[in-house]
Every structure is written in C-alpha cells, then in structure tokens.
C-alpha positions, 0 to 999 in steps of 0.5 A: 532729139529724144523723141517726137509727139503730135507735131512737137519735137522734144530736145533737151530743155525745150519742146518745139513745134515742127513748124520751128524745126522746119526753119531750123533745118535737119539735124541741128545742134543745140547749145546753151553755151553762148554769150548774152541772151539771158532767160531760157534760150539756146543756140542752134547750129545747122545746115540752115544757119545759126539761130537763137531760140527763146521760149515761154513768156520771155519769148512772147515779150521779146517778139512784141518788143522786137517788132516795135523797136526795129523802127528805131534801133538795130535789133536781131532779125525775127526768123520765126515765131509760133506763139511760144518759141521765137527764133532769132537770126544770129547777128554774127558779132561779138558783144561790147563785153567780149570785144571790150574796145577802149571806147566801150563806155562811150559806145555804150552811152551813145547807144543808150542816149539814142534809145532814151531819145525815143518819144515815150508816147510811142512805146506801148510797153509799161515797165514803170515801178508799179509794174516792176515792183508787182512783178518782183513781189510775185517773184519773191512769193514764188521763191524765184529770187536768188539771194545767193546771186545778190551783189556783195553789198546786199549779201545776207539780205533775204528777198523779202527784205529787199522787196521791203526796202524797195517799197519803203525807199521808192522814189517819189517821181519817175523820169520816163524814157523808153528803157531797155530793161537790162542794159549791160555791155553784154546786151550790145552787139558791135558788128564790124559794119553798121550800128550796134545791135540791141539784144535781150529786149524782153524787158523794154518799156517805158520806165525811169532812165535810172533802170538802165543807168544803174545796170550799165554803170554797175557792170562798167565799173566792175569789169572796166573801171571808173574811166569807162564809167566817166566816158559812159556819162560824157557820151550819154549826156547826163550832167547831174547824177542822182546817186540815190536813184542809181542805188535804188535801181540797182537794188531793184535789179536784184529781184530779177 
C-alpha cells in the first residue's frame, strides 16, 4: 500500500475502500499476473484467502450478471461489492485452456449448449447488435480499439474501417440466446468435482448465438486444432454452420 485517504486505500493500479480491505484481511499481496479474468482485475492473496478484485464499470456489470446467472450455471462466489469494486472468491481450478484435456472441444460445446438453452425472456441484459455496435462506435471514437491486436486476416485495417464493415455487413436477422459474450477456453474453469465454472461474464446478455460460437471456434482452432472444433460442434449440437455469421462476429470481437 502506498497511502490512505478518507476511507480509501490506494494500491498499485487500484483504489479500494476500507470496506473491501476489511474483507481481504491484513497485508494482502496484490498481483496482476494471473490466468483469465480480462478487464481491470487483480489477484489478492492473504491471510483471509485468495480473491479476485475487479473495479469500475466492468465490476458493476459483472456483479449484476453473476447474481442473475447463478440460478442456471456455476459461477464464482461474490464475496463483497461496494458499488465500485467487486471481490470474487477463488474457484481454485484451472481453465480449460490451461488444463487442455483431450475432450476440451466437447466440454466447451456442452457448457455453451446449456447456457444457450436458458430462456431468453428470463434474461434482463441486452447484448444484441444495436447495443454492441453502439458500444463499438464509442470505443472507436474514444481511441480505445487497438488495431495492433487485430487477428492476422484483419491486420492493416483501421478501427474505423472495421466498424464501417460491421455496419455495412450486419446480418439481416439475429438468432437470440443468452450469450456469454467472451466465450473462450480461458473463461471456463474445470474443478475436479462439480460443474465447469463460467467466469468473466460482464458481457453476458441476449445476443446472437454466433457471438459465442465465433470466439470459441477462433480460439479452439488456433490453439487446439480442427479436431477440437469438430468435437465442439458435435457437443453443441449445431447441424448447419453459417460461415458468414462466424466471420462477422469474429470481426465484431476486434472492437473489444
């Protein structure tokens, strides 16, 4: 800790309330070297245990979605939330990406099939294209899209060029499901006992199923090869694949 000011404790990269510090225990060790959990998040280890702390708008979004999603899926436990910082319990399990079991595609497909089976009308969060494209436009105008991080087949494009393509090539119809929003092998934890655990759900909401399919296929194909992709689709249960939509939603993910 580098200092204290009126109920707020300042640590590298984060300022957290004394309420949150009381939960974490004395002399916690903060680290941003950890697996998964995109966004502003730190791993905290101390006498009280191991926790993950998220902060800002993503913490608010994740808190809302975790409270809702826990009715249908295994998620990390919420330890504390003060309106700005979210403290999550450590699941104590590796991700599918790290564990890399031979059946990785099957597990990823099965978990996603269960998530997409939730009744859309039950979900209060909207992540359809109107919402995502508006958010993408805000990010482009704010200079928040890193073109250097684009996939190889989009290299050389500017963020505005990608946004223009997304608007021009927008699918005529959406096939809405309850989507994770960042469905990668790194965001599914696999404890030795019990169901796989979904993490990083701040972008969860009603969206086209291809939002999740595109990201999952991209990562499986790159890291585990075509057989894992085949296993994924077999477990998910998709008979006909829309390659155009797959490409569109992979392009959309470049904005985030």
